[in-house]
C-alpha positions in Angstrom: 44.0 -176.8 -92.2 40.6 -177.5 -90.7 37.7 -175.1 -90.4 35.5 -174.5 -87.4 32.1 -173.6 -88.6 29.6 -171.8 -86.4 26.0 -173.1 -86.2 23.6 -170.2 -86.0 22.8 -170.8 -82.4 26.5 -170.3 -81.5 26.8 -166.9 -83.2 26.8 -164.0 -80.8 23.2 -162.7 -80.8 24.3 -159.1 -79.9 25.2 -158.5 -83.6 22.5 -156.0 -84.7 23.0 -155.8 -88.4 24.8 -157.2 -91.4 26.8 -154.0 -91.5 28.1 -154.9 -88.0 29.1 -158.3 -89.3 30.8 -156.9 -92.3 32.9 -154.7 -90.1 34.2 -157.9 -88.4 35.0 -159.8 -91.6 38.7 -160.7 -91.8 38.7 -162.9 -95.0 36.1 -164.1 -97.5 36.4 -167.6 -99.1 34.7 -168.7 -102.3 34.7 -172.5 -102.6 33.6 -174.1 -105.9 33.8 -177.7 -106.8 31.9 -180.0 -109.2 29.5 -180.8 -106.4 28.8 -177.4 -104.7 29.6 -173.7 -104.5 29.8 -171.9 -101.2 31.0 -168.6 -99.7 32.1 -168.2 -96.1 33.6 -165.4 -94.2 36.0 -165.4 -91.3 35.0 -163.1 -88.4 36.2 -162.6 -84.9 33.7 -165.3 -83.9 34.8 -167.9 -86.4 33.7 -169.0 -89.9 30.2 -168.2 -91.1 28.9 -169.9 -94.3 26.7 -167.3 -96.1 23.1 -167.8 -97.1 22.7 -169.1 -100.6 25.8 -171.3 -100.3 25.4 -174.9 -101.6 26.4 -178.2 -100.0 26.9 -181.6 -101.4 23.8 -183.8 -101.5 25.6 -186.7 -100.1 28.6 -187.0 -97.8 31.9 -188.6 -98.9 32.8 -191.9 -97.2 35.9 -190.1 -95.8 33.8 -187.5 -93.9 34.4 -187.5 -90.2 31.8 -188.2 -87.6 32.1 -184.6 -86.3 31.0 -183.2 -89.7 28.3 -185.9 -90.1 26.8 -184.8 -86.7 27.1 -181.1 -87.7 25.4 -181.7 -91.0 22.6 -183.7 -89.2 22.0 -180.8 -86.8 22.0 -178.2 -89.7 19.4 -180.3 -91.5 17.3 -180.9 -88.4 17.2 -177.2 -87.6 16.5 -176.4 -91.3 19.6 -174.2 -91.5 20.6 -176.5 -94.3 17.9 -177.5 -96.8 
C-alpha cells in the first residue's frame, strides 16, 4: 500500500482551524522505526504528516525518484528541517 502525502501548498487553504481539520480526520497513524518517529492523519484531502514528526536523515538506496523529489521540495521550502 502506498501513501500520497500532501505538501502544504496542496492542502485546501479554506480550512480555518485545527478543529476543522480534526473533524475531517478518518484515521491516525503513528510510525516508529529505529530511524524516525512520525504521526500522520488521513483526511478527506489525503494524508497529512503532523508537525513534530521526524524523518530519516538520509534516504535509503531503494527510495523512488518520486519520494526523492518530494523530500527535496520539502527541504527547499523548509517544511522539513
